[in-house]
C-alpha positions in Angstrom: -7.0 20.0 6.5 -3.4 20.8 7.2 -0.7 18.6 8.7 2.6 19.1 10.4 5.3 16.8 8.9 8.5 16.1 11.0 10.9 14.9 8.4 14.5 13.6 9.4 16.5 13.5 6.2 20.0 12.1 5.9 21.3 11.8 2.4 24.0 9.0 2.3 25.4 10.3 -0.8 26.1 13.8 0.5 26.9 15.7 3.7 23.5 17.5 3.6 20.8 16.3 6.1 18.7 17.7 8.8 15.4 17.8 10.7 12.6 19.7 9.0 9.1 20.8 10.5 6.8 21.5 7.6 3.0 22.5 7.5 1.3 21.4 4.3 -2.0 20.2 3.1 -0.6 17.0 1.5 2.6 15.1 0.8 3.0 16.9 -2.7 2.7 20.4 -1.1 5.2 19.3 1.6 7.7 18.1 -1.2 7.2 21.3 -3.2 7.8 23.6 -0.1 11.2 21.7 0.7 12.2 21.7 -3.0 11.6 25.5 -3.3 13.1 26.6 -0.1 16.2 24.4 -0.1 16.9 24.0 -3.7 17.8 20.4 -3.5 19.7 19.2 -6.6 21.0 15.7 -6.5 18.7 14.7 -3.7 15.4 16.0 -5.2 14.2 12.5 -6.3 14.5 11.3 -2.7 12.4 14.0 -1.1 9.0 12.2 -1.6 10.5 9.0 -0.1 11.6 11.1 3.0 8.3 12.7 3.1 6.4 9.5 3.1 8.6 8.2 6.0 7.9 11.5 7.9 5.8 11.6 11.2 2.6 13.3 10.2 0.1 14.9 12.5 -3.3 16.5 11.7 -3.6 20.1 12.8 -6.6 21.3 14.8 -6.8 24.5 12.8 -6.8 24.7 9.0 -6.2 28.5 8.9 -2.5 27.8 9.4 -0.1 28.9 6.6 1.7 26.3 4.7 5.5 26.5 5.0 8.5 25.6 7.1 8.0 26.0 10.7 11.5 25.0 11.9 14.6 23.4 10.6 18.0 22.1 11.8 20.3 21.6 8.8 23.6 19.9 8.9 
């Protein structure tokens, strides 16, 4: 089963933040997708925390590719 995650990240220690929509099969895959795509450095230890707080919805179709659907980065 695949899920869409709606993640609102705002890292207090940096200017980086944003809204990320990610399709993944579980929390671990979602974290890996974010880390690979955005090359988080100092914030990488906080990604799992943000993913756990994210809104998560099951998708009706499981043949959807995992990855970033949309993002707004500040």
